[in-house]
TORMARBA-144077 format. One record per residue (C-alpha): residue in three letters; x, y, z; residue number from 1. Coordinates in steps of 0.1 Angstrom, whole numbers, plus 5000, padded with zeros to 4 digits. Example, Ala and Ser with C-alpha at 12.3 -4.5 7.8 and 13.67 -1.06 7.14 Angstrom:
2
r ALA	X 5123	Y 4955	Z 5078	k 1
r SER	X 5137	Y 4989	Z 5071	k 2
This chain:
287
r UNK	X 5078	Y 5222	Z 4902	k 1
r UNK	X 5051	Y 5217	Z 4876	k 2
r UNK	X 5020	Y 5221	Z 4897	k 3
r UNK	X 5006	Y 5249	Z 4877	k 4
r UNK	X 5002	Y 5229	Z 4845	k 5
r UNK	X 4971	Y 5212	Z 4834	k 6
r UNK	X 4972	Y 5182	Z 4832	k 7
r UNK	X 4997	Y 5175	Z 4860	k 8
r UNK	X 5019	Y 5146	Z 4851	k 9
r UNK	X 5023	Y 5118	Z 4877	k 10
r UNK	X 5048	Y 5089	Z 4871	k 11
r UNK	X 5045	Y 5055	Z 4887	k 12
r UNK	X 5078	Y 5035	Z 4888	k 13
r UNK	X 5068	Y 4998	Z 4891	k 14
r UNK	X 5036	Y 4985	Z 4877	k 15
r UNK	X 5029	Y 4954	Z 4898	k 16
r UNK	X 4995	Y 4950	Z 4916	k 17
r UNK	X 5000	Y 4981	Z 4938	k 18
r UNK	X 5015	Y 5003	Z 4911	k 19
r UNK	X 4989	Y 4994	Z 4886	k 20
r UNK	X 4961	Y 5000	Z 4910	k 21
r UNK	X 4975	Y 5035	Z 4917	k 22
r UNK	X 4980	Y 5042	Z 4880	k 23
r UNK	X 4944	Y 5032	Z 4873	k 24
r UNK	X 4931	Y 5055	Z 4900	k 25
r UNK	X 4951	Y 5084	Z 4888	k 26
r UNK	X 4942	Y 5078	Z 4852	k 27
r UNK	X 4905	Y 5081	Z 4862	k 28
r UNK	X 4910	Y 5115	Z 4879	k 29
r UNK	X 4905	Y 5147	Z 4861	k 30
r UNK	X 4935	Y 5169	Z 4857	k 31
r UNK	X 4961	Y 5142	Z 4860	k 32
r UNK	X 4982	Y 5125	Z 4833	k 33
r UNK	X 4999	Y 5092	Z 4841	k 34
r UNK	X 5032	Y 5077	Z 4831	k 35
r UNK	X 5040	Y 5041	Z 4842	k 36
r UNK	X 5075	Y 5026	Z 4841	k 37
r UNK	X 5079	Y 4988	Z 4842	k 38
r UNK	X 5104	Y 4965	Z 4824	k 39
r UNK	X 5077	Y 4938	Z 4820	k 40
r UNK	X 5054	Y 4958	Z 4798	k 41
r UNK	X 5032	Y 4929	Z 4788	k 42
r UNK	X 5024	Y 4921	Z 4825	k 43
r UNK	X 5020	Y 4958	Z 4833	k 44
r UNK	X 4995	Y 4963	Z 4805	k 45
r UNK	X 4975	Y 4933	Z 4816	k 46
r UNK	X 4972	Y 4948	Z 4851	k 47
r UNK	X 4964	Y 4983	Z 4837	k 48
r UNK	X 4937	Y 4971	Z 4814	k 49
r UNK	X 4922	Y 4998	Z 4793	k 50
r UNK	X 4932	Y 5027	Z 4816	k 51
r UNK	X 4946	Y 5056	Z 4797	k 52
r UNK	X 4982	Y 5053	Z 4810	k 53
r UNK	X 5014	Y 5059	Z 4791	k 54
r UNK	X 5036	Y 5028	Z 4796	k 55
r UNK	X 5074	Y 5027	Z 4791	k 56
r UNK	X 5100	Y 5002	Z 4799	k 57
r UNK	X 5128	Y 5022	Z 4815	k 58
r UNK	X 5132	Y 5053	Z 4838	k 59
r UNK	X 5148	Y 5072	Z 4809	k 60
r UNK	X 5111	Y 5081	Z 4800	k 61
r UNK	X 5110	Y 5102	Z 4831	k 62
r UNK	X 5132	Y 5127	Z 4813	k 63
r UNK	X 5112	Y 5129	Z 4781	k 64
r UNK	X 5088	Y 5157	Z 4773	k 65
r UNK	X 5072	Y 5173	Z 4803	k 66
r UNK	X 5088	Y 5162	Z 4836	k 67
r UNK	X 5065	Y 5147	Z 4862	k 68
r UNK	X 5054	Y 5168	Z 4892	k 69
r UNK	X 5056	Y 5137	Z 4913	k 70
r UNK	X 5072	Y 5103	Z 4910	k 71
r UNK	X 5058	Y 5073	Z 4930	k 72
r UNK	X 5083	Y 5046	Z 4936	k 73
r UNK	X 5060	Y 5016	Z 4937	k 74
r UNK	X 5087	Y 4989	Z 4939	k 75
r UNK	X 5097	Y 4965	Z 4966	k 76
r UNK	X 5125	Y 4976	Z 4989	k 77
r UNK	X 5149	Y 4951	Z 4975	k 78
r UNK	X 5145	Y 4968	Z 4941	k 79
r UNK	X 5153	Y 5004	Z 4952	k 80
r UNK	X 5191	Y 5001	Z 4949	k 81
r UNK	X 5186	Y 4994	Z 4912	k 82
r UNK	X 5158	Y 5019	Z 4906	k 83
r UNK	X 5170	Y 5050	Z 4924	k 84
r UNK	X 5202	Y 5057	Z 4904	k 85
r UNK	X 5185	Y 5059	Z 4869	k 86
r UNK	X 5156	Y 5078	Z 4884	k 87
r UNK	X 5178	Y 5104	Z 4900	k 88
r UNK	X 5198	Y 5108	Z 4868	k 89
r UNK	X 5169	Y 5120	Z 4847	k 90
r UNK	X 5147	Y 5139	Z 4872	k 91
r UNK	X 5148	Y 5176	Z 4877	k 92
r UNK	X 5160	Y 5185	Z 4912	k 93
r UNK	X 5126	Y 5199	Z 4922	k 94
r UNK	X 5106	Y 5169	Z 4912	k 95
r UNK	X 5090	Y 5153	Z 4944	k 96
r UNK	X 5094	Y 5116	Z 4950	k 97
r UNK	X 5072	Y 5093	Z 4972	k 98
r UNK	X 5082	Y 5058	Z 4980	k 99
r UNK	X 5059	Y 5030	Z 4992	k 100
r UNK	X 5087	Y 5007	Z 4999	k 101
r UNK	X 5086	Y 4993	Z 5035	k 102
r UNK	X 5116	Y 5001	Z 5057	k 103
r UNK	X 5133	Y 5027	Z 5035	k 104
r UNK	X 5138	Y 5060	Z 5053	k 105
r UNK	X 5135	Y 5095	Z 5038	k 106
r UNK	X 5172	Y 5100	Z 5047	k 107
r UNK	X 5181	Y 5070	Z 5024	k 108
r UNK	X 5159	Y 5083	Z 4996	k 109
r UNK	X 5177	Y 5117	Z 4998	k 110
r UNK	X 5211	Y 5101	Z 4998	k 111
r UNK	X 5203	Y 5085	Z 4965	k 112
r UNK	X 5181	Y 5112	Z 4949	k 113
r UNK	X 5197	Y 5144	Z 4962	k 114
r UNK	X 5197	Y 5164	Z 4994	k 115
r UNK	X 5173	Y 5190	Z 4982	k 116
r UNK	X 5147	Y 5166	Z 4967	k 117
r UNK	X 5112	Y 5167	Z 4982	k 118
r UNK	X 5106	Y 5132	Z 4995	k 119
r UNK	X 5077	Y 5114	Z 5011	k 120
r UNK	X 5069	Y 5080	Z 5024	k 121
r UNK	X 5036	Y 5063	Z 5020	k 122
r UNK	X 5022	Y 5030	Z 5030	k 123
r UNK	X 4990	Y 5021	Z 5010	k 124
r UNK	X 4975	Y 4986	Z 5012	k 125
r UNK	X 4961	Y 4960	Z 4988	k 126
r UNK	X 4925	Y 4972	Z 4989	k 127
r UNK	X 4938	Y 5000	Z 4966	k 128
r UNK	X 4930	Y 4975	Z 4939	k 129
r UNK	X 4893	Y 4981	Z 4946	k 130
r UNK	X 4895	Y 5017	Z 4956	k 131
r UNK	X 4894	Y 5010	Z 4994	k 132
r UNK	X 4930	Y 5015	Z 5004	k 133
r UNK	X 4941	Y 5030	Z 5037	k 134
r UNK	X 4973	Y 5050	Z 5029	k 135
r UNK	X 4995	Y 5063	Z 5058	k 136
r UNK	X 5018	Y 5091	Z 5047	k 137
r UNK	X 5048	Y 5110	Z 5061	k 138
r UNK	X 5064	Y 5142	Z 5048	k 139
r UNK	X 5099	Y 5152	Z 5058	k 140
r UNK	X 5099	Y 5188	Z 5049	k 141
r UNK	X 5081	Y 5195	Z 5016	k 142
r UNK	X 5058	Y 5225	Z 5012	k 143
r UNK	X 5020	Y 5224	Z 5015	k 144
r UNK	X 5015	Y 5224	Z 4977	k 145
r UNK	X 5035	Y 5192	Z 4973	k 146
r UNK	X 5019	Y 5176	Z 5003	k 147
r UNK	X 4984	Y 5184	Z 4988	k 148
r UNK	X 4995	Y 5168	Z 4955	k 149
r UNK	X 5007	Y 5137	Z 4973	k 150
r UNK	X 4974	Y 5134	Z 4992	k 151
r UNK	X 4955	Y 5139	Z 4960	k 152
r UNK	X 4974	Y 5111	Z 4944	k 153
r UNK	X 4967	Y 5085	Z 4971	k 154
r UNK	X 4931	Y 5097	Z 4976	k 155
r UNK	X 4924	Y 5082	Z 4942	k 156
r UNK	X 4926	Y 5047	Z 4957	k 157
r UNK	X 4909	Y 5052	Z 4991	k 158
r UNK	X 4914	Y 5070	Z 5024	k 159
r UNK	X 4946	Y 5088	Z 5035	k 160
r UNK	X 4961	Y 5099	Z 5068	k 161
r UNK	X 4992	Y 5117	Z 5077	k 162
r UNK	X 5015	Y 5108	Z 5106	k 163
r UNK	X 5039	Y 5132	Z 5123	k 164
r UNK	X 5068	Y 5108	Z 5130	k 165
r UNK	X 5085	Y 5087	Z 5104	k 166
r UNK	X 5087	Y 5058	Z 5129	k 167
r UNK	X 5049	Y 5055	Z 5127	k 168
r UNK	X 5052	Y 5044	Z 5091	k 169
r UNK	X 5068	Y 5011	Z 5103	k 170
r UNK	X 5040	Y 5008	Z 5128	k 171
r UNK	X 5014	Y 5013	Z 5101	k 172
r UNK	X 5032	Y 4988	Z 5078	k 173
r UNK	X 5026	Y 4962	Z 5105	k 174
r UNK	X 4989	Y 4971	Z 5108	k 175
r UNK	X 4974	Y 4984	Z 5076	k 176
r UNK	X 5002	Y 4976	Z 5052	k 177
r UNK	X 5003	Y 4938	Z 5060	k 178
r UNK	X 4969	Y 4937	Z 5076	k 179
r UNK	X 4949	Y 4926	Z 5045	k 180
r UNK	X 4969	Y 4893	Z 5046	k 181
r UNK	X 4959	Y 4887	Z 5081	k 182
r UNK	X 4922	Y 4890	Z 5072	k 183
r UNK	X 4927	Y 4867	Z 5042	k 184
r UNK	X 4945	Y 4842	Z 5064	k 185
r UNK	X 4916	Y 4843	Z 5089	k 186
r UNK	X 4890	Y 4838	Z 5062	k 187
r UNK	X 4910	Y 4809	Z 5048	k 188
r UNK	X 4913	Y 4791	Z 5081	k 189
r UNK	X 4877	Y 4800	Z 5090	k 190
r UNK	X 4865	Y 4783	Z 5059	k 191
r UNK	X 4887	Y 4752	Z 5065	k 192
r UNK	X 4873	Y 4749	Z 5100	k 193
r UNK	X 4838	Y 4752	Z 5087	k 194
r UNK	X 4845	Y 4723	Z 5062	k 195
r UNK	X 4860	Y 4702	Z 5090	k 196
r UNK	X 4829	Y 4703	Z 5111	k 197
r UNK	X 4809	Y 4689	Z 5081	k 198
r UNK	X 4799	Y 4716	Z 5057	k 199
r UNK	X 4806	Y 4710	Z 5020	k 200
r UNK	X 4837	Y 4729	Z 5010	k 201
r UNK	X 4819	Y 4753	Z 4985	k 202
r UNK	X 4792	Y 4761	Z 5011	k 203
r UNK	X 4817	Y 4767	Z 5039	k 204
r UNK	X 4836	Y 4791	Z 5017	k 205
r UNK	X 4804	Y 4810	Z 5007	k 206
r UNK	X 4791	Y 4813	Z 5042	k 207
r UNK	X 4825	Y 4826	Z 5055	k 208
r UNK	X 4830	Y 4851	Z 5027	k 209
r UNK	X 4795	Y 4865	Z 5031	k 210
r UNK	X 4798	Y 4866	Z 5069	k 211
r UNK	X 4831	Y 4885	Z 5068	k 212
r UNK	X 4821	Y 4910	Z 5041	k 213
r UNK	X 4788	Y 4917	Z 5059	k 214
r UNK	X 4805	Y 4922	Z 5092	k 215
r UNK	X 4831	Y 4945	Z 5076	k 216
r UNK	X 4804	Y 4966	Z 5060	k 217
r UNK	X 4790	Y 4972	Z 5095	k 218
r UNK	X 4823	Y 4987	Z 5104	k 219
r UNK	X 4826	Y 5011	Z 5075	k 220
r UNK	X 4808	Y 5042	Z 5087	k 221
r UNK	X 4825	Y 5040	Z 5122	k 222
r UNK	X 4792	Y 5046	Z 5140	k 223
r UNK	X 4798	Y 5016	Z 5162	k 224
r UNK	X 4829	Y 5003	Z 5176	k 225
r UNK	X 4838	Y 4966	Z 5171	k 226
r UNK	X 4833	Y 4959	Z 5208	k 227
r UNK	X 4797	Y 4971	Z 5206	k 228
r UNK	X 4789	Y 4952	Z 5175	k 229
r UNK	X 4804	Y 4920	Z 5190	k 230
r UNK	X 4783	Y 4925	Z 5221	k 231
r UNK	X 4752	Y 4928	Z 5199	k 232
r UNK	X 4758	Y 4894	Z 5184	k 233
r UNK	X 4766	Y 4877	Z 5217	k 234
r UNK	X 4740	Y 4863	Z 5240	k 235
r UNK	X 4752	Y 4853	Z 5275	k 236
r UNK	X 4756	Y 4816	Z 5277	k 237
r UNK	X 4749	Y 4811	Z 5240	k 238
r UNK	X 4768	Y 4796	Z 5211	k 239
r UNK	X 4786	Y 4828	Z 5202	k 240
r UNK	X 4798	Y 4833	Z 5238	k 241
r UNK	X 4811	Y 4796	Z 5238	k 242
r UNK	X 4830	Y 4803	Z 5206	k 243
r UNK	X 4844	Y 4836	Z 5219	k 244
r UNK	X 4856	Y 4820	Z 5251	k 245
r UNK	X 4880	Y 4800	Z 5229	k 246
r UNK	X 4888	Y 4826	Z 5203	k 247
r UNK	X 4896	Y 4852	Z 5229	k 248
r UNK	X 4913	Y 4829	Z 5254	k 249
r UNK	X 4945	Y 4837	Z 5272	k 250
r UNK	X 4968	Y 4822	Z 5245	k 251
r UNK	X 4945	Y 4826	Z 5215	k 252
r UNK	X 4936	Y 4857	Z 5194	k 253
r UNK	X 4948	Y 4885	Z 5217	k 254
r UNK	X 4982	Y 4869	Z 5222	k 255
r UNK	X 4985	Y 4858	Z 5186	k 256
r UNK	X 4977	Y 4892	Z 5171	k 257
r UNK	X 5002	Y 4908	Z 5195	k 258
r UNK	X 5029	Y 4884	Z 5183	k 259
r UNK	X 5018	Y 4889	Z 5147	k 260
r UNK	X 5022	Y 4927	Z 5147	k 261
r UNK	X 5055	Y 4924	Z 5166	k 262
r UNK	X 5069	Y 4901	Z 5139	k 263
r UNK	X 5059	Y 4924	Z 5111	k 264
r UNK	X 5073	Y 4955	Z 5129	k 265
r UNK	X 5105	Y 4937	Z 5136	k 266
r UNK	X 5109	Y 4929	Z 5099	k 267
r UNK	X 5101	Y 4964	Z 5088	k 268
r UNK	X 5129	Y 4976	Z 5112	k 269
r UNK	X 5153	Y 4950	Z 5098	k 270
r UNK	X 5146	Y 4963	Z 5063	k 271
r UNK	X 5154	Y 4998	Z 5075	k 272
r UNK	X 5187	Y 4988	Z 5090	k 273
r UNK	X 5196	Y 4968	Z 5059	k 274
r UNK	X 5188	Y 4998	Z 5036	k 275
r UNK	X 5163	Y 4977	Z 5017	k 276
r UNK	X 5182	Y 4944	Z 5017	k 277
r UNK	X 5197	Y 4927	Z 4986	k 278
r UNK	X 5189	Y 4942	Z 4953	k 279
r UNK	X 5168	Y 4921	Z 4929	k 280
r UNK	X 5174	Y 4919	Z 4892	k 281
r UNK	X 5148	Y 4939	Z 4875	k 282
r UNK	X 5169	Y 4945	Z 4843	k 283
r UNK	X 5161	Y 4981	Z 4843	k 284
r UNK	X 5182	Y 4998	Z 4816	k 285
r UNK	X 5201	Y 5028	Z 4827	k 286
r UNK	X 5199	Y 5058	Z 4804	k 287
């Protein structure tokens, strides 16, 4: 393990939106050096901007110079069957690996990377792109020093929380991992509904965005629960109460969200059973 070196090298395999966000956060942190791996180097460099990140096309770069202390697998689950063999072939046995791929167990990672490999699972979410991620992490055995490094890595893009059971990662995937899309879908439909009642499209969009962002800001410090804030807006017999009677009706939001989370959880478990599903063609060259 290379935790006693300065700077500590962290590698990010996969430099799409999430991988690039993490690489940018790491590159802005003192004491860390970042290596990113992605076959589409033009796209990756565009996402990385001017962040001081070393960018290479293939996992062979993981075996060059100083080996990384931690490798983050920031690829989709379908890509893991292609990515894991070349990664395993060049990494020292003690190098820790953390995967953000949904539905891929620690046992599956060890089967591909070696039985003694320190492995983690993490589920960040899209607000990592603006430094506001909620990352849920699970460690299956590694020591406290490696856990601390893993937490330090994901803290560069937002909040972190550890869970004690691996099954909770799938639950978190359905809530915080996929959750930003639920919020965006709500905003999209909210703005469409506002336009349908007669507001100009641009004004409807501006009003909805400002309303959602302002309401979210009131939740940030956690001083008030959502129920209390909702009650503060709602006057008995008023317009808000009339709207909530529809939104929170028996077959409306409560039922819809229950079915929404159940569908996401079901898919996460399907991915786990399928060992990540069909590989996709990333054209990663093997060393």
